[in-house]
N, C-alpha and C positions, 0 to 999 in steps of 0.2 A: 271278710278282713282283707281289705285290698296291698298285694305283695307289694313291696318297693325293692326296686332291681333299680343298682346306682355301677357306671359306665365311665370308666378314664375318662380323660379328655382326649387320647388321643386314638381314639376310635374318628372324632371331628362329630356336630352335631348331627350336617348332614345324616350322615350314615347310619348315628345314635335315630334320628327321629322315623329314619326308611323302617328301621327294625322294631319301631315299640308296638305300632300297632298287630302284627303278626305275635311280637310277644304276647303283645294283652289279648286276643284270640285264642290262643295253643292253650296258654296254661288258665286262661279260663275255659275253655272247654274240657281240661284233663283232670282240673282240682278246682272246678266250682267259686276259681278267686280274680278277683279282677287285675290285675299289673299295673304300677306306675312305671314308666322308666326316667332315670332323671342324670344328666351326664355332670362329673367331679367338676370343682374350676378346676383345678390342681389337684397331682397325686396327694399334697398335705390334705388338702380338703377331702377328700378316697378315703385315708387312713384316717379322718377323724373320725367321719359318718361310720364307718365302719365300725373301729373301736367303740361310740358310745353306742350302735345296735341302731342306727341311721335311718338303717336301708333292714332286709332279709337275706336279701342276695348279692351279690359285690363282686365283679367281673375284677381281679387282683394281678396288677403286672406282680414280679416272680420276686421284686426286692418287698414289695409290703405284704408277699405269700410271708417273706422268711419273717418279718417284723410280727405279723397278726397270729401267723397257726398255730400260735398255743390259746388265743381269744375265739376260735371259731368253732360252730357246733359241729360243720366239716369243710373240707378242701380240694375239691375236684380239678387236674390236671385237664386243660385241654390237649387233646388228641387230633395233629393235622399230619396228614400226607402220611398215618402212620406212623408217627414221632409223638413225644414228648417232651423235647428238650429243640429249640433253635438258637439262631445263632445271631448277631448282628454287621451290617455289610456298611462299612464306610464310604461314601458316594460323594463322585462330582462328578462336574463334564467330562462329557469322552473325549481322553488325549490331554488330561488339561494336569492331571496327577498321574507319576508313574509309583509313587509308592507311601509311604504311609512318612518317610524324611522330607519328603514336598512338603507338606504339609506343614513344616513350621513357618509360623510367623504368617499363617494362611486363619481367614474368620471361618466361625464354625455356627453353625444353630443346630441345636439340641432342641427334642423333646422335653424334658423334664430333670431334675436331677435325681428323681431315682426312678428315671427310665431305663433297665437296664438296655434295650435293643436300640434306645436314641439317645444313650447318653452313657452309660456305664461298663458296658463291653469297650466300644471304641475306645474310650478315654484310657482304659484296662491298655489295650491293643497299643493304643498312643506313645504310654508310657514305657510300657516293654519296648518298644525301636527308639528309646529314646528322646520322646518329643512332649514331655510334662506339658499341661494344662499352661504355665508359667509363660511358654513359649510360643499359642497362641495368640496373634494379634486383634484378635472379638472371641466373644463365646457370647450367644444370646439365647433361651431359652422360648418356644414359639409355643410349647403345648402341647400339639399335637404330629402327627407323621406329614399331615397335607400340607398340615403350615411349615413345618421343614421347608419340606421339598421347595412347597410356593416360592421360598427366600432365595432358593440353590437358585431355582432357575429366572428368576428376577433378578441377580446379578448382587443379590446383598448380601450372601455369601458366600465361598467357596468351598465347602465340604458342610457331610451331615453326618448321620448315622440313621440306618431304620432295622426293623426286625426282620429275617428273613427262614425259610423252614431248614434248608441247608447250605450248603458253600460250594454249589452249584447255582452258572452264567443262569441258568433258566428260571431256578428260585430265587434270582435277585431281580431278573428281567419284573417277574411276577409280583414281586415285593413293590416294585415301582411304579408297574400298572398299576396295581391296587389302590396304593395312596396317593398317586401324584397324575395316574393316566398315561395317555397315550403320548404325550410329551414326553413325560419324565421316561417312560422306558426305551426312547428314543435318541433324551439327548443325553439321558446321565449311563456310569456306568460305575463298577466298585471300584476301590482300589483296593482296601481289603478285608477279608471276612474273618472273624475273630471264634474264636472257640465255644463250645458249646454250655447251654444254662437252661434252667428247667424252664417248663412254660410257663406263660399265668391261667391262672385259674379263676374257679371257680366260688367263693368262699359263702356258706352259709354262719350268718351270727348272729350274738347272742340274743337278737330282737328276737329271733323262734324261739318255741320252747321245744323239750328235746323229740317230742311228740311229731310235732312242725316239720321240724328238718328231718327227720328219719322218712315225712312221708314224702319230704323232694328227693332225696336223696331216693330212694324207694321208684318213687312214678315218675320221679323227672327225670335228674341226673344216672341212674342203670339200668333203666329200664329201655330196652331197643324199642325200636317200632314206636311210641307212643309219640305224641303229635307234640306236647309240651316240648319232648329232648328235639324232635328232628324241628323246633322253631328256634330254641334255643343252641342247635349246634348253627346253624343259617346265620341267629346275629351276632355268631363270635367267629365267622369261622373258620369255624371247627368242626370234625366229623363222628365226635364222641368227648366220652370223661373219665377218667382214672382217679379213683383215690389215691390223696397223697398217702406217703407214707410218713410218716412222724420222720420231724428232724432232717426231708429231703431238701429244702430250702435255707439251710442254714448256713452254706458254704457262701451265701452271700452276704450272709451278714458284715465278712472281713472288707468286702467288696464295700459296701455302702461306707463305713467308717474309715476308707484310706478316699473315699471322695474329696 
């Protein structure tokens, strides 16, 4: 039976296609099962398909981890740079914006209404700084980090937000280069880096029976040195996976309700 892996739209179609063949080869070798890789249209589509069991393995942003945790057979946080948390960086053209207050009446590009790194953390930071969404001149949702950065570089908007591993200048530059290339890293800079959120995670859905879910957990997600685990880490830009504690994403529910 083919294992169906569903990715969020924030990764972009090009990056998903580049990883699909590697994942298929590696998981097929370790589990003797072929793999199909698809990209959801948007976060709503991702949530619907995960809850309906239309995929076996789903790469979930933290908001959807909070919403779907109770419906999953397993949830494994991504580890990056030794961390299981991340932040959001609000970025603009170098020298164009000095503070969050300067973003009042500016145009914003966001990834998706449910994207933590590409929307929710940034909106919460702006609100805390006295800049509610009603005081932005324009907001658009563009579906992915690459598209958000493209809109900013093209002058269509004046700021956006993207996921970063920590609040260092190097972390912001690395994320800009990853999602926007050299041009983004050279032309853009952070205005503000937000507080932490639990990382995105791999969810094992109810489309898997208990035996098959346990097999994936022990032979791929929790087994150091397996080819399949290495391929999954590469595909998700992760170093490994850590099983989430029950209720670990619960605090994000309030943020979702306040948006």
